[in-house]
C-alpha positions in Angstrom: 81.6 -20.5 132.4 85.4 -19.6 132.2 87.5 -22.7 131.8 90.4 -21.8 134.0 92.8 -24.6 133.1 94.1 -24.8 129.8 97.0 -27.5 130.4 95.4 -31.2 130.8 95.3 -33.1 134.4 98.1 -35.2 132.7 100.8 -32.4 131.9 102.9 -31.6 135.3 104.7 -28.6 135.6 108.4 -29.6 135.4 110.9 -29.2 138.5 114.2 -29.0 136.4 113.7 -28.1 132.8 116.8 -29.4 132.1 115.5 -33.2 132.9 116.0 -35.8 130.4 113.5 -38.9 131.6 114.9 -42.3 130.7 111.5 -43.4 130.3 110.8 -41.3 127.7 114.3 -40.6 126.1 117.0 -43.1 124.3 119.0 -45.3 126.6 122.2 -42.6 125.9 120.2 -39.1 125.7 122.0 -37.0 128.4 123.1 -33.4 128.4 126.6 -32.4 127.8 128.6 -30.0 130.5 127.8 -27.0 128.1 124.2 -28.0 128.4 123.3 -29.2 125.0 121.8 -32.6 124.3 123.9 -35.4 123.6 122.7 -38.9 121.9 125.3 -41.7 121.6 127.7 -39.0 122.5 127.0 -36.6 119.4 126.0 -33.3 120.2 123.2 -32.7 118.3 124.4 -29.1 117.6 126.9 -30.7 116.0 124.6 -32.9 114.3 122.3 -30.3 113.0 125.5 -28.5 111.9 126.4 -31.5 109.7 123.0 -32.2 108.4 120.8 -29.6 108.8 117.5 -29.7 110.2 114.9 -31.3 110.5 116.8 -34.3 111.3 115.8 -37.9 112.4 118.5 -39.3 114.9 118.1 -43.1 115.8 120.0 -44.2 119.1 121.7 -47.3 117.9 122.3 -48.7 121.2 118.7 -47.9 122.6 117.2 -49.8 119.4 119.6 -52.9 119.8 118.7 -53.0 123.4 115.0 -53.0 123.5 115.6 -55.7 120.5 117.4 -57.8 122.7 115.5 -56.8 126.1 112.2 -57.8 124.1 114.1 -61.1 122.5 114.9 -62.4 125.6 111.9 -61.6 127.4 109.8 -64.0 125.1 112.4 -66.3 124.4 112.4 -67.1 128.3 108.7 -67.0 128.9 108.0 -69.3 126.4 110.8 -71.7 126.8 109.5 -72.3 130.4 106.1 -73.6 129.0 107.9 -76.0 126.4 107.7 -73.9 123.3 109.3 -70.8 121.1 108.6 -67.5 120.5 109.1 -66.1 116.7 109.8 -62.1 117.2 109.2 -60.5 113.5 110.4 -56.4 114.0 107.6 -54.6 112.0 109.2 -52.6 109.6 106.1 -50.0 109.2 107.1 -48.5 111.9 110.5 -47.4 110.6 112.4 -49.1 107.9 115.4 -48.3 106.1 118.3 -51.0 104.7 120.9 -50.1 107.3 117.7 -51.1 110.2 116.9 -54.5 108.6 120.9 -55.4 109.0 120.3 -54.4 112.2 117.4 -56.6 112.6 119.4 -59.4 110.9 122.4 -59.2 113.0 119.9 -59.4 116.3 118.6 -62.4 115.1 115.2 -61.3 114.3 112.8 -61.1 111.5 110.8 -59.0 109.7 107.6 -58.0 108.6 107.0 -55.6 105.8 103.8 -54.2 104.3 103.8 -53.8 100.6 106.2 -54.5 97.6 108.3 -51.3 98.4 108.6 -52.1 101.7 109.9 -56.1 100.1 112.6 -54.4 98.1 114.1 -52.5 101.0 114.4 -55.9 103.2 115.7 -58.0 100.2 118.1 -55.3 99.3 119.8 -54.9 102.7 120.2 -58.8 102.1 118.0 -60.5 104.9 117.3 -64.6 104.0 113.9 -64.0 102.3 112.7 -66.9 104.6 112.9 -64.7 107.6 110.1 -62.2 105.8 106.4 -62.1 106.4 104.4 -60.2 104.0 101.3 -58.3 105.0 99.0 -55.7 103.2 95.2 -55.7 102.8 95.3 -55.2 98.7 98.2 -56.9 97.3 99.0 -56.8 94.0 99.5 -59.6 92.1 103.2 -58.3 91.3 103.6 -57.9 94.9 102.2 -61.7 95.3 104.7 -62.8 92.3 107.5 -61.2 93.9 107.7 -62.1 97.3 106.7 -66.1 96.5 109.7 -66.0 93.8 112.0 -64.8 96.7 110.6 -67.4 98.6 109.7 -65.5 101.9 108.5 -67.5 105.0 104.9 -66.3 104.9 102.5 -64.6 103.4 99.4 -63.2 105.5 96.3 -63.7 103.7 93.8 -61.3 104.3 90.3 -61.4 102.5 89.2 -64.9 100.1 89.9 -63.7 97.1 93.8 -63.6 98.2 93.9 -67.8 98.7 93.3 -68.4 94.7 95.9 -65.4 93.9 98.7 -66.7 96.2 97.6 -70.3 95.0 98.1 -69.4 91.7 101.3 -67.6 92.0 102.9 -70.6 93.9 101.6 -73.3 91.2 103.1 -71.4 88.2 106.5 -71.8 89.9 106.2 -75.1 91.1 107.1 -73.9 94.4 104.6 -74.3 97.9 104.0 -71.1 99.8 103.7 -70.5 103.6 100.6 -68.4 104.6 98.8 -67.4 107.3 95.3 -66.0 107.6 94.7 -63.2 109.4 91.2 -63.0 111.6 89.4 -60.5 113.6 88.8 -61.8 116.9 86.5 -59.3 118.1 88.3 -57.9 120.6 89.1 -54.2 120.7 92.4 -52.9 122.1 92.0 -49.7 124.2 93.3 -46.8 121.9 92.4 -44.3 119.5 89.6 -45.4 116.9 92.0 -45.6 114.1 94.7 -47.2 115.7 92.5 -50.1 116.7 92.5 -53.1 114.1 90.4 -56.1 115.2 87.0 -54.5 115.1 84.8 -56.1 112.8 83.7 -52.8 111.0 87.4 -52.4 109.0 89.4 -53.2 106.3 91.3 -55.6 107.5 91.5 -59.2 108.3 88.6 -61.7 108.0 85.5 -62.6 110.5 85.9 -65.6 112.8 83.0 -67.4 111.6 84.8 -67.8 108.4 87.7 -68.8 109.8 86.9 -73.0 109.2 85.8 -72.5 105.5 88.7 -70.0 104.5 91.4 -72.2 106.0 89.9 -75.7 104.4 90.2 -73.5 101.0 94.1 -73.1 102.1 94.6 -76.8 102.8 92.6 -77.4 99.2 95.7 -76.4 97.5 99.2 -78.3 97.2 101.0 -74.8 96.8 99.6 -73.5 99.8 101.5 -74.5 103.6 98.9 -73.6 106.4 101.3 -71.9 109.2 98.3 -70.6 111.3 96.3 -67.4 111.9 97.1 -64.1 112.6 95.7 -61.5 114.6 96.4 -57.8 115.5 94.3 -55.9 118.1 95.5 -52.3 117.7 98.9 -49.9 118.3 100.3 -48.3 121.7 98.5 -50.6 123.7 99.6 -50.3 127.7 97.2 -52.8 129.2 97.3 -56.6 128.9 93.9 -57.9 129.1 93.2 -57.4 125.5 95.8 -59.4 124.4 95.3 -61.9 127.0 91.3 -61.9 125.3 92.9 -62.2 122.2 94.8 -65.4 122.7 92.2 -67.3 124.4 89.5 -66.7 121.5 92.4 -67.5 118.7 93.3 -71.0 120.2 89.7 -71.9 120.5 89.4 -72.0 117.0 93.3 -73.1 116.3 92.3 -75.8 118.4 89.2 -76.9 115.9 91.9 -76.5 113.0 94.5 -78.8 114.4 91.7 -81.6 114.8 92.4 -81.9 110.4 95.6 -81.4 110.3 98.7 -79.9 112.4 98.7 -76.0 113.1 102.1 -75.3 113.7 102.2 -71.7 114.5 100.1 -68.8 116.1 100.8 -65.2 115.3 99.5 -62.6 118.2 100.4 -59.6 115.8 102.4 -56.5 117.6 100.7 -53.1 119.2 102.9 -52.5 122.2 102.8 -49.3 123.5 106.0 -47.1 124.7 105.9 -43.4 126.4 105.5 -41.0 124.8 104.8 -38.5 127.5 104.8 -38.7 131.5 101.9 -40.4 132.1 102.3 -43.0 130.0 103.0 -46.1 131.7 104.2 -49.2 129.1 104.0 -52.8 130.3 107.5 -54.4 130.9 108.4 -56.5 128.5 109.0 -59.3 131.0 105.3 -58.9 132.4 103.8 -59.5 128.6 106.0 -62.1 128.0 104.7 -64.0 130.9 101.3 -63.5 131.2 100.6 -64.2 127.3 102.9 -67.3 128.1 100.5 -68.7 130.6 97.7 -67.7 129.1 98.9 -69.9 126.0 99.8 -73.0 128.5 96.4 -72.6 130.2 94.5 -72.4 127.5 95.9 -75.4 125.1 96.0 -77.7 128.7 91.9 -76.6 128.8 91.7 -77.4 124.9 94.2 -80.6 125.1 96.3 -79.5 122.1 99.8 -78.9 121.7 101.3 -75.7 122.4 102.3 -73.9 119.0 105.2 -71.5 117.7 103.3 -67.9 119.2 104.8 -65.4 116.9 104.6 -61.3 117.8 105.5 -58.5 115.8 106.8 -55.1 117.7 107.6 -52.6 115.7 107.0 -49.5 118.0 107.6 -51.2 121.4 111.8 -51.5 119.5 112.4 -48.3 117.7 110.0 -46.1 118.8 112.2 -44.4 121.8 115.1 -45.2 119.5 114.0 -41.8 117.4 114.6 -37.9 118.5 113.9 -35.4 115.8 115.9 -31.9 116.1 114.3 -29.1 114.7 115.6 -25.2 114.6 113.4 -22.8 116.4 111.8 -20.3 114.1 109.5 -17.7 115.1 107.4 -17.7 118.9 104.0 -16.1 119.8 102.7 -15.8 123.4 99.2 -16.0 122.8 96.6 -14.8 125.2 93.8 -17.2 126.0 91.0 -15.2 127.2 88.4 -18.2 127.3 90.9 -19.3 130.0 91.3 -16.8 132.4 93.9 -14.7 130.2 96.4 -17.5 131.0 99.1 -17.5 128.0 100.3 -20.3 125.8 103.8 -19.8 124.1 103.3 -21.0 120.2 106.8 -22.2 119.1 107.4 -22.5 115.8 109.7 -25.0 113.9 111.2 -25.7 110.7 109.5 -29.3 110.2 105.9 -29.8 111.0 103.4 -32.5 109.7 105.6 -33.6 106.5 107.7 -35.0 109.3 105.5 -35.9 111.8 102.0 -36.5 110.8 101.1 -38.9 114.1 99.7 -35.4 115.9 97.6 -34.6 113.5 96.3 -38.2 112.3 95.6 -39.7 116.2 96.0 -36.8 118.5 99.5 -38.0 119.4 101.3 -37.1 122.5 105.2 -36.5 122.4 107.3 -34.6 124.4 110.0 -31.4 123.6 113.3 -30.1 125.3 115.3 -27.1 124.7 118.9 -29.0 123.1 120.7 -26.7 122.5 121.5 -25.4 125.9 120.6 -25.7 129.1 118.1 -23.1 131.0 117.1 -22.0 134.2 114.5 -19.9 133.3 111.0 -20.8 134.2 108.8 -23.6 132.4 106.1 -21.8 130.4 103.1 -23.9 128.9 103.7 -24.4 124.8 102.9 -25.5 121.2 105.2 -26.9 119.1 104.4 -26.2 115.7 105.2 -26.7 112.3 105.4 -24.2 109.7 102.7 -25.6 107.2 99.4 -24.3 106.2 97.2 -25.8 107.9 96.0 -25.3 111.8 96.3 -28.9 112.6 99.8 -28.5 112.1 101.1 -29.6 115.3 104.0 -31.7 116.6 103.5 -30.9 120.5 100.1 -29.9 121.6 100.9 -29.4 125.2 104.0 -29.2 126.8 106.7 -26.8 129.1 109.6 -25.3 127.3 111.9 -22.9 129.1 110.4 -19.1 129.2 113.4 -18.1 127.3 113.4 -20.4 124.5 114.4 -18.1 121.4 114.5 -18.2 117.3 117.9 -20.4 116.3 117.8 -22.6 119.8 117.6 -26.1 118.6 114.5 -28.2 119.5 114.3 -31.8 120.0 111.2 -34.2 120.3 111.4 -37.0 122.0 110.0 -41.0 121.0 109.9 -40.0 117.2 111.5 -43.6 116.1 108.0 -44.8 114.7 105.6 -43.8 112.2 107.4 -40.4 111.3 110.0 -41.1 109.1 107.5 -43.7 107.8 104.6 -41.2 107.5 107.2 -38.3 106.0 105.4 -36.2 103.0 106.3 -33.4 100.8 103.6 -30.9 101.8 104.1 -27.5 101.1 107.1 -29.4 98.9 109.1 -29.6 101.9 112.0 -31.8 101.8 111.7 -35.3 104.1 115.0 -34.9 106.3 117.8 -37.1 106.5 118.4 -39.9 109.1 121.3 -40.3 111.0 121.9 -43.4 113.2 124.5 -42.3 115.9 126.7 -44.9 118.5 129.7 -44.5 120.8 130.4 -41.0 118.9 129.9 -41.8 115.9 127.0 -40.7 113.5 126.7 -42.3 110.0 123.9 -40.7 107.2 121.4 -44.0 106.9 119.2 -42.1 104.7 119.9 -39.0 102.6 117.6 -36.1 103.1 115.8 -34.7 100.3 116.5 -31.4 98.5 114.4 -29.4 96.8 116.1 -30.2 93.7 115.3 -33.5 94.2 111.5 -32.5 94.3 112.1 -30.4 91.2 113.9 -33.3 89.3 110.4 -35.0 89.5 108.7 -32.4 87.8 108.3 -32.9 83.9 107.0 -29.2 83.9 110.4 -27.9 85.2 111.8 -26.2 81.6 115.7 -25.8 82.7 117.1 -25.7 85.7 119.5 -22.7 84.9 116.6 -20.7 85.0 115.2 -21.3 88.8 
C-alpha cells in the first residue's frame, strides 16, 4: 500500500514562514525591517560577510538568562527545604575560554570530561576548586594534572581509579575530593545512545558495588569522599526519571552516612530543550521544585540530614543560545513516487555533519529558517543536507522552507549551541567553522575558524606550500 504522508505527524505546516518562535530560537532572535534574521542586534548577513559560513553564533544574553534562571530556580527550591544546590555547567556541551569566563562571572561551577577540557577551564582562569573532572578512562597524566591543580572534585568511574587517584594525591601530599559515579538503574526515556544509567554501558559502577567501593575510598587518607554521582540520560522532558533516581540514590546515601557524613549528592544533568515545535521541556522551577520536594520527603523518611544537591546542566543553558548560519548551494525537488508523488525539496548547505553530527548520530531533530530575507512563498516540505559524501549527511531531516528558497540564500538552524561545535570534525577535509558571540549589537570572534592551510600544516607529507 502506498504511504500517502511523508511528513512526520509532529511536523505542522507553518502559517507564517517568517515567524521566529521564542520556544526554539535564542532570546534576542528577530527579523529586522528588511526581513533578515538578527541575533544579539547583529544581522546574520553582516555576520556571514565578516566571518564566513558555516558560522556558529552564540547569543550571550540568552546563555546568561538561561544560566541565571536555572541557578535561581534551584537555589530557591533547595533553600526552601533547608539545603543548597550546587550548579556545574557541563563543559562537554560547548567549551571555550570565553564560555568558561561567562560561567565564572555567573557564579557557576564547571565540569570537564578530559585533560583537554580541563586545560581550557584552567586557561580561562576559573578557580580550580570549582572544577569537577569526569571521564571513564582518565589517564594517569590527566589525574595527576587534576590533583596538582587542586580541582574541586574528581568523579571516580571504576574501581581501578580509586588507587590511581589516591596514589596521585598521596605523592603530592594532597587530599583529593572525589565522587563515585553510580548506575542507579533508571533508564530515562530518550534515545538509546543518549541513555547513560542502564547497567550495560561504559559509565559508572553497579549499585551493588557501591558500599564496598566507598569503603575502599575511605580507606585512603589521600581521598575525601564527597558523595555519589548519577546521570540518567540526556534531552529528557519528563520528571519521573529524575524523581526515581533521587529516591534510589538517597537510600544508598543513607547507608553510607552511617559510617561517616556524606556531604553531597550529584544528580547530574540531562534536562531537555526545544529543538522543534512539539518539544515541551519542563520549566526550570518545576524541575527544581519537584526534585527538592522529593529530597525533603525521602530524607525525612530515612531520618537523615539533607545533603547539598549538585546538578550539571549543559544543553539546558547553551543549547538554544546557539544558531548555525549556512549558505545555500544546490537545490533539488525530489518526487517521492512511493509516497503519492509528493515532493521533498533537498536544500544543500556549505556545512553538514562536519559541524553538526547529531542528526547522523541520534536522529536528532532541528528547525531551520530562511535567514537572509523574508518570503511570502508557500511552505515546501524540505530536507536540509550537507555537502559530505554520505547519504546520512542530514542537518534537518524534516521541515518546511519557503518554496522560493534559492542558491546563495542564508539558512539558519536553531538550537545548535550544544554538541555541535563540540562534535565538529574535518570529514572530507572541511575546516571547522568559527564561533562568534553576539550581544547588544556587537559581535566578537571567540573561536577562530580553521582554514585549509591549518589542515595542511598538520600533514607532514606536504613538501612545499608554494606548489599547492
